[in-house]
C-alpha positions in Angstrom: 0.0 0.0 -0.1 0.8 3.6 -0.1 2.5 3.4 3.3 5.0 0.6 2.6 6.3 0.0 -1.3 3.3 1.4 -2.9 3.1 -1.2 -5.5 -0.7 -1.2 -5.6 -2.0 0.7 -8.3 -5.4 2.7 -8.4 -5.4 2.7 -4.6 -8.5 5.0 -4.5 -10.3 2.4 -6.5 -9.9 -0.2 -4.1 -10.7 2.1 -1.3 -14.3 2.6 -2.8 -14.7 -1.1 -3.5 -13.9 -1.1 0.7 -16.7 1.5 1.0 -19.1 -0.3 -0.9 -18.2 -3.7 1.8 -18.9 -1.1 4.8 -22.1 -0.3 3.6 -23.2 -4.1 3.0 -21.8 -4.6 6.6 -24.0 -1.9 8.1 -26.7 -3.3 6.2 -25.9 -6.9 8.0 -25.2 -5.6 11.0 -29.0 -4.2 11.2 -30.3 -7.3 9.8 -28.7 -9.3 12.7 -30.4 -7.0 15.1 -32.0 -9.4 17.6 -34.5 -7.0 19.5 -35.9 -10.4 21.7 -32.6 -11.3 22.5 -32.0 -7.4 23.5 -35.2 -7.8 25.8 -34.4 -11.0 27.3 -31.0 -10.1 28.3 -32.3 -6.8 29.9 -30.8 -4.2 31.1 -27.3 -5.8 31.5 -27.1 -5.3 27.5 -27.5 -1.8 27.8 -25.3 -1.3 30.5 -22.3 -3.2 28.7 -23.2 -1.3 26.0 -23.2 2.0 26.8 -21.1 1.7 29.7 -18.3 -0.6 27.8 -18.6 2.2 24.9 -18.4 5.7 27.2 -16.0 4.4 29.9 -13.1 3.6 27.5 -13.8 7.1 25.6 -13.6 8.8 28.9 -10.4 6.7 29.8 -9.0 7.7 26.3 -9.5 11.7 26.7 -8.0 11.6 30.5 -5.2 9.8 29.4 -4.6 11.9 26.1 -5.3 14.8 28.2 -3.3 14.6 31.3 -0.4 12.2 30.2 0.1 13.1 26.4 -0.8 16.6 26.9 -3.4 17.2 24.0 -5.9 19.8 23.4 -9.4 18.8 23.7 -10.1 18.2 20.0 -7.5 15.8 19.7 -8.4 14.2 22.9 -11.9 13.8 21.6 -11.0 12.1 18.8 -8.6 9.4 20.5 -11.6 9.0 22.8 -14.0 8.2 20.1 -11.7 5.7 18.4 -11.8 3.8 22.0 -15.5 3.5 22.1 -15.6 0.7 19.3 -15.3 -3.0 20.0 -14.6 -5.7 17.4 -17.9 -7.5 16.8 -16.8 -9.7 13.9 -14.2 -10.5 15.7 -15.7 -11.8 18.8 -18.4 -13.2 17.2 -16.2 -15.5 15.2 -14.2 -16.4 18.3 -17.2 -17.4 20.5 -19.4 -18.8 17.7 -15.9 -21.5 17.2 -16.1 -21.9 20.9 -19.9 -22.9 20.6 -20.8 -20.4 23.4 -23.0 -17.8 21.3 -25.9 -19.2 23.0 -24.9 -19.3 26.2 -25.4 -16.4 28.6 -22.2 -14.3 27.7 -22.4 -14.8 24.0 -25.9 -13.4 24.3 -25.2 -10.7 26.5 -22.4 -9.8 23.7 -24.7 -9.9 20.7 -26.8 -7.9 22.6 -24.8 -5.0 23.6 -23.0 -5.0 20.3 -26.3 -3.7 18.6 -26.3 -0.7 21.2 -22.4 -0.4 20.6 -23.1 0.1 16.9 -25.5 2.8 17.2 -22.8 4.7 19.4 -20.6 4.1 17.0 -22.6 5.7 14.0 -23.6 8.7 16.5 -19.6 9.0 17.2 -18.9 9.3 13.2 -21.7 12.4 12.9 -20.2 13.9 15.8 -16.7 13.6 14.3 -18.4 14.9 11.4 -19.6 18.1 13.0 -16.3 19.2 14.8 -14.7 18.8 11.7 -16.8 21.4 9.8 -16.9 23.7 13.1 -21.0 23.9 12.8 -23.4 25.4 15.0 -24.7 23.6 18.1 -27.7 22.4 16.6 -25.6 20.2 14.3 -24.4 18.0 17.3 -27.6 17.7 19.0 -30.4 17.5 16.2 -28.5 14.6 14.4 -28.5 12.0 17.8 -32.2 13.4 18.2 -33.1 12.1 15.3 -31.5 8.9 14.9 -33.1 7.8 18.5 -36.5 8.7 16.6 -35.9 6.9 13.9 -34.5 3.6 15.8 -37.7 3.7 17.5 -39.8 3.7 14.6 -37.9 1.4 12.5 -38.2 -1.0 15.8 -42.2 -0.5 14.9 -41.9 -1.3 11.2 -39.6 -4.2 12.0 -42.0 -6.2 14.5 -45.5 -4.6 13.0 -45.6 -3.9 9.6 -43.0 -5.4 7.4 -43.6 -9.2 8.2 -47.4 -8.6 7.5 -46.9 -6.6 4.3 -44.2 -9.3 2.9 -46.7 -12.0 4.0 -49.1 -10.2 1.8 -47.0 -9.6 -1.2 -44.7 -12.6 -1.7 -47.5 -15.1 -1.9 -48.6 -12.8 -5.1 -45.3 -13.4 -6.6 -43.7 -16.1 -8.7 -41.6 -18.3 -6.3 -38.6 -17.9 -8.6 -38.8 -14.8 -8.4 -39.6 -13.9 -4.4 -35.7 -13.9 -3.5 -35.2 -11.3 -6.1 -38.4 -9.0 -5.2 -37.0 -9.6 -1.1 -33.5 -8.3 -1.9 -35.0 -5.3 -3.9 -37.2 -4.3 -1.6 -34.0 -4.4 1.1 -31.3 -2.5 -1.3 -34.3 0.3 -2.5 -35.0 1.1 1.2 -31.0 1.4 1.8 -30.8 3.5 -1.5 -33.8 6.0 -0.2 -32.6 5.8 3.7 -28.7 6.6 3.0 -29.3 9.8 1.6 -32.0 10.9 3.8 -30.1 10.4 7.2 -27.6 12.3 5.4 -29.8 15.2 4.8 -30.8 15.0 8.4 -27.1 15.3 9.6 -26.4 12.0 10.4 -24.0 9.7 8.8 -24.9 7.6 5.8 -24.0 4.8 7.4 -26.9 5.2 9.7 -29.1 4.7 6.6 -27.7 1.4 5.7 -28.2 0.3 9.2 -31.7 1.2 9.5 -32.6 -0.6 6.3 -31.3 -3.7 7.4 -32.6 -3.3 11.0 -36.2 -2.6 9.4 -36.5 -6.2 7.7 -34.6 -7.9 11.0 -37.4 -9.5 12.1 -38.6 -11.4 8.8 -37.1 -15.1 8.2 -37.7 -14.4 4.2 -34.7 -11.4 4.2 -32.8 -13.3 6.4 -33.0 -16.5 4.0 -32.7 -14.5 0.7 -29.2 -12.4 2.4 -27.2 -15.6 3.2 -28.2 -17.1 -0.1 -27.8 -14.0 -2.7 -25.5 -11.6 -0.7 -23.3 -12.9 1.9 -20.6 -14.6 -0.2 -20.5 -11.5 -1.9 -20.3 -9.2 0.7 -17.4 -11.8 2.7 -15.4 -11.3 -0.5 -16.0 -7.6 -0.5 -15.1 -7.4 3.0 -11.4 -8.3 2.1 -11.0 -4.5 0.1 -12.7 -3.0 3.1 -9.9 -4.8 5.6 -6.9 -4.8 3.2 -7.7 -1.7 1.4 -9.8 1.0 3.2 -8.4 0.2 6.3 -4.9 -1.5 5.7 -4.0 1.3 3.5 -4.1 4.0 6.3 -2.1 1.8 8.6 1.1 4.3 8.8 3.5 1.1 9.3 6.3 3.5 8.3 6.0 5.2 11.6 5.9 2.1 13.7 9.8 2.2 13.6 9.6 5.3 15.8 10.4 4.9 19.3 7.8 7.8 20.6 5.1 6.3 18.6 5.1 3.1 20.4 5.5 4.7 23.9 2.5 6.9 23.0 0.4 3.8 22.0 1.8 1.9 24.8 0.0 4.6 27.1 -3.1 4.8 25.1 -3.6 0.5 25.6 -4.0 1.1 29.4 -7.4 2.1 28.5 -8.5 -1.4 27.3 -9.0 -1.8 31.1 -12.2 0.0 30.9 -13.2 -2.4 28.5 -12.1 -5.5 30.0 -13.9 -4.8 33.2 -17.3 -5.3 31.4 -16.7 -8.8 32.1 -18.1 -7.8 35.9 -21.4 -8.1 34.4 -21.1 -11.7 33.2 -23.5 -14.0 34.9 -23.2 -16.3 36.7 -19.8 -13.7 37.5 -16.9 -16.8 37.7 -13.5 -16.2 36.7 -14.1 -17.8 33.1 -16.9 -16.0 32.5 -15.4 -12.8 33.6 -12.5 -13.2 31.3 -14.8 -14.5 28.4 -17.0 -11.4 28.5 -13.7 -9.0 29.4 -11.7 -10.5 26.4 -14.3 -10.0 24.0 -15.3 -6.5 24.5 -11.9 -6.1 24.8 -10.5 -5.4 21.5 -11.4 -2.1 19.3 -12.7 -2.6 16.1 -13.0 -1.4 12.7 -14.7 1.6 13.5 -11.7 2.9 15.4 -9.8 3.2 12.0 -12.9 4.9 10.6 -13.3 7.6 12.8 -9.0 8.0 13.4 -9.1 8.4 9.5 -11.6 11.2 9.5 -10.3 12.8 12.6 -6.7 13.1 10.4 -8.5 14.4 7.2 -10.2 17.1 9.4 -7.0 18.1 11.2 -8.1 17.0 14.5 -5.2 14.5 14.7 -1.7 15.0 14.2 0.3 12.2 12.3 2.3 11.1 15.1 -0.9 10.7 17.8 -2.4 9.3 14.7 0.1 6.3 14.3 0.1 5.4 18.1 -3.8 5.2 18.1 -3.6 3.0 15.2 -0.9 0.8 16.9 -2.9 0.6 20.1 -5.7 -0.7 18.1 -3.7 -3.4 16.2 -2.5 -4.3 19.5 -5.6 -4.5 21.0 -6.8 -7.2 18.1 -3.9 -9.3 18.6 -4.0 -9.5 22.2 -7.5 -10.2 23.1 -8.6 -12.6 20.6 -5.8 -14.8 21.6 -6.7 -14.3 25.2 -10.2 -15.2 24.4 -9.6 -18.2 22.8 -7.5 -19.5 25.6 -10.2 -18.8 28.1 -12.7 -20.5 26.1 -10.1 -23.6 25.8 -10.1 -23.3 29.6 -13.7 -23.4 30.3 -14.5 -26.3 27.8 -11.9 -28.4 29.3 -13.7 -27.5 32.9 -17.2 -28.5 31.5 -15.9 -31.5 30.4 -14.9 -32.2 34.3 -18.3 -31.5 35.1 -19.7 -33.2 32.7 -17.0 -36.5 33.7 -18.0 -35.9 37.3 -21.9 -36.2 36.2 -21.4 -39.6 34.2 -19.4 -40.7 37.5 -21.7 -39.8 39.7 -24.8 -41.7 37.7 -22.8 -44.6 36.7 -23.9 -48.0 36.9 -21.3 -49.3 39.2 -22.4 -46.4 42.0 -25.8 -48.3 42.6 -26.4 -47.9 46.1 -23.9 -44.8 46.8 -25.5 -41.6 47.5 -24.6 -38.4 45.1 -26.1 -35.1 44.3 -28.9 -35.1 41.7 -28.4 -33.4 38.5 -31.7 -32.1 36.4 -32.1 -31.1 32.6 -34.6 -28.1 32.7 -35.9 -26.8 29.2 -38.3 -24.1 29.3 -40.5 -22.3 26.3 -41.6 -18.8 27.0 -42.7 -15.5 25.6 -39.5 -13.2 25.7 -39.7 -11.2 28.8 -37.4 -8.1 30.3 -34.4 -9.8 31.7 -35.7 -13.4 32.1 -31.9 -14.7 31.7 -30.8 -12.7 34.4 -33.9 -13.9 36.7 -33.6 -17.5 35.8 -30.1 -17.3 36.7 -30.3 -15.8 40.0 -33.5 -18.2 40.8 -31.8 -21.1 40.3 -28.5 -20.1 41.9 -30.9 -19.0 45.2 -32.4 -22.7 45.5 -29.2 -24.2 45.3 -28.3 -25.3 41.6 -25.2 -25.3 40.2 -25.4 -24.8 36.4 -23.5 -27.2 34.3 -24.4 -25.9 31.1 -27.1 -23.3 30.1 -27.9 -22.7 26.6 -31.2 -20.7 25.1 -32.5 -21.0 21.4 -34.9 -18.5 19.3 -35.8 -17.7 15.4 -35.7 -14.2 14.7 -39.1 -14.2 12.9 -42.4 -14.0 14.9 -41.4 -12.0 17.5 -43.7 -11.7 20.7 -44.5 -15.7 20.1 -44.0 -18.6 22.7 -40.9 -19.5 21.0 -37.8 -19.0 23.2 -36.4 -21.9 24.3 -33.7 -22.6 27.1 -32.1 -25.6 28.3 -30.1 -26.4 31.5 -28.2 -28.6 33.3 -28.1 -28.5 36.7 -26.2 -30.1 39.6 -28.1 -29.9 42.9 -26.0 -28.7 45.7 -28.6 -29.6 48.4 -29.9 -33.3 47.7 -28.4 -36.1 47.3 -30.1 -39.5 46.4 -28.8 -43.1 46.7 -28.8 -44.3 42.7 -31.2 -47.0 42.7 -33.6 -48.7 40.3 -36.4 -47.7 42.4 -36.1 -45.2 44.7 -37.3 -45.7 48.7 -40.8 -43.8 49.4 -39.0 -41.1 51.7 -36.1 -40.6 48.7 -39.0 -40.0 46.4 -41.0 -37.5 48.4 -37.7 -35.5 48.8 -37.1 -35.8 45.0 -40.6 -34.4 44.5 -40.4 -31.6 47.0 -36.9 -30.7 45.4 -38.3 -30.6 42.1 -41.4 -28.7 43.1 -39.2 -25.9 44.6 -37.0 -25.7 41.3 -40.1 -25.5 39.5 -41.3 -22.8 41.4 -38.4 -20.6 41.2 -38.4 -21.5 37.1 -42.0 -20.1 36.8 -41.5 -17.3 39.1 -38.5 -16.3 36.7 -40.4 -16.8 33.1 -43.8 -16.2 34.9 -45.6 -17.8 32.2 -44.1 -20.8 30.3 -44.0 -24.6 29.5 -41.6 -26.7 31.4 -40.2 -29.9 31.7 -37.5 -31.0 33.9 -35.5 -34.3 33.7 -33.4 -36.0 36.0 -30.2 -36.0 34.2 -28.2 -39.4 34.5 -25.3 -39.2 31.8 -23.9 -42.5 33.2 -27.1 -44.5 32.5 -27.5 -43.2 29.2 -30.6 -40.9 29.1 -32.5 -38.7 31.0 -35.5 -39.1 33.2 -38.5 -37.3 32.6 -39.6 -36.1 36.2 -42.0 -33.4 35.5 -43.6 -31.7 32.1 -46.3 -28.7 33.2 -48.0 -26.1 31.2 -48.2 -23.0 33.6 -50.0 -19.7 33.4 -48.9 -17.1 35.7 -52.0 -17.6 38.1 -50.2 -20.0 40.7 -46.9 -21.6 41.0 -47.9 -24.6 43.0 -47.9 -27.3 41.0 -48.3 -31.2 41.0 -45.2 -33.0 40.9 -45.3 -36.4 39.4 -42.5 -39.1 38.9 -42.1 -42.3 37.4 -38.6 -44.7 36.5 -37.7 -46.9 33.7 -38.2 -49.8 34.2 -35.0 -51.4 32.1 -31.4 -52.0 33.9 -29.0 -49.5 33.8 -26.7 -52.4 31.8 -29.5 -51.9 28.7 -29.4 -48.3 29.0 -25.8 -48.3 28.5 -26.7 -50.6 25.4 -28.9 -48.3 23.9 -26.6 -44.9 24.1 -23.5 -47.0 23.0 -25.7 -48.1 20.2 -27.0 -45.1 19.3 -23.5 -43.0 19.3 -22.4 -45.4 17.1 -25.3 -44.6 14.5 -24.2 -41.3 15.1 -20.8 -41.7 14.1 -21.7 -43.9 11.2 -23.8 -41.2 9.9 -20.9 -38.8 9.9 -18.5 -41.0 8.4 -20.8 -41.6 5.2 -22.9 -38.6 5.1 -26.1 -40.9 4.8 -29.2 -38.5 5.4 -31.3 -41.0 5.1 -29.8 -42.3 8.4 -31.1 -39.3 10.3 -34.5 -41.0 10.7 -33.4 -44.3 12.0 -31.4 -42.2 14.5 -34.5 -40.2 15.7 -36.2 -43.5 16.1 -33.4 -45.7 18.0 -34.1 -44.5 21.5 -34.5 -46.9 24.4 -38.1 -47.5 24.6 -39.9 -45.1 27.3 -37.0 -42.5 26.9 -37.4 -38.8 25.6 -36.4 -38.1 21.9 -33.0 -37.3 21.4 -31.9 -34.4 22.2 -29.3 -33.6 24.9 -26.1 -31.9 23.9 -24.2 -33.6 26.9 -24.9 -36.7 27.4 -24.2 -38.3 24.3 -27.3 -37.8 22.5 -27.6 -35.3 19.6 -29.7 -32.4 18.0 -31.6 -33.4 14.9 -33.0 -29.7 14.4 -32.7 -26.5 15.3 -33.7 -27.7 18.8 -36.1 -30.4 19.4 -37.6 -30.1 22.7 -40.5 -28.8 21.9 -42.6 -28.4 18.8 -41.9 -24.6 17.6 -44.0 -24.8 14.6 -46.8 -25.3 16.9 -46.3 -21.9 18.2 -45.8 -19.7 14.6 -49.0 -17.9 13.6 -48.7 -19.1 10.0 -46.0 -21.0 7.7 -43.5 -19.2 5.5 -42.8 -20.9 2.1 -39.1 -19.8 2.3 -38.5 -21.0 5.6 -36.0 -23.4 6.3 -33.7 -24.2 9.1 -30.9 -21.9 8.2 -33.3 -19.5 9.3 -32.9 -19.7 12.8 -30.7 -16.9 14.0 -27.3 -17.0 15.5 -28.3 -18.2 18.7 -30.3 -21.4 17.2 -28.9 -23.7 14.4 -25.3 -23.5 14.4 -24.3 -23.1 18.1 -26.8 -26.0 18.9 -24.6 -27.8 16.3 -21.5 -26.5 17.7 -22.2 -27.3 21.4 -22.8 -30.9 20.6 -18.6 -31.0 20.8 -19.0 -30.4 24.6 
């Protein structure tokens, strides 16, 4: 590039292609906004998004002013560049680790949306500072942006899905994807100049265009089939040219640049401390969320370049800022991979402990009771935190917690949680048939846990199993369809009559069929896999005990709660917190 050997011709043309990729990136960012996820995580998502943006920004301004002795405008430019986070890198690392549908991953997904809006608003503010406009050029665009976000939320939930459901059936199925894509791009073409006229960044228009369609599965399906590969290819131009060509590599030989970058890198503490919002607040969860939020992202380069071109940043301070951002991008994802690897090892140890405690040769020995709880409910504000708190209060240790819901049909009862718990208060003898006294203790304990779950979810369908991975499958203790009127539910229990040896044989046969299907790629064996469950046991769906998912999630039939079926729906249409993560989580 121009800062090294300058061998690339027509750099402006390549940078322009990178700018087009940035527009597609913003459309995709808006399209992947998960409003129900923000609602499920609740106040913690807003806190991480807002505090995790403005705390490092304030630290950056303080360090630039007090230590580097820069003026107010240059300090503001540096602080604004430190308000970003590398959403793409963090999500890819967490996706590879299979934790996007766990509490920390979902918190990151929800908070990243808030951070995207703050980044766009900071671009507007930087442009206003460069233009040296009157006070209303700083305030009015932000007010308009907030109004547009609220208005687009209404359109995304109430208008666009209904509109497409009315229009698409009248279109030839061969042309449906073209119509959907045309509507999305036409909306982008209208919104971008409209937002520019209000004083905001044109990128806000691209983001809002995607946001407007974020709840419709037709658009998600079409984007993946028609645009995703093109956008992925063009992103190479964005990172290599639009960003890479602005990196002043010749200045990295300057010791002063490294000194200033080291000082600025201290501000990363303000990002890593966001791990304090993790639930449950363990060391691994703290480090996972902290390092996921820790690296600065592409918007740091965009803001820094705009400040440099507007003479808000000097060349040496710009180089130090870019170097600090690059160091964070190298350190934090590497640390995150290490933490996720350690978390996976600890999870495996917990699972092995559960298998050992429930193995057939432990018959007659008292061990802690393990449960699998599955719930289906509406999305409630802050329900994730409420559910975690209630389970901890009743004395349950969380072995694994995953959540699933599709992007579409917002407001329906389609949010599914699956939790594996270790009871720290109840120990029972492992036996073919529990003694009456032990059975009564299990019933009372199950009722207490169900009350806690229903208190957090208010109105939900709940299945609770006694999880015995050492025996090979789970035992359904209670299934309830419960409203919000009463928490006093009857508890019934039944046990299988088969011996542990039969259960182990069933599990082993099931695993062998699964491995054969993987080796030979025979899709028709999936039906056999579904049917090869031990008589009288639930369908195979657990990740942690050798059984596998056969769909996005088969604990409940999601189609039963959808108001209607859609012609373009497929298993791909489930969001990031659904199909891909449930598949990745099977490795645990």
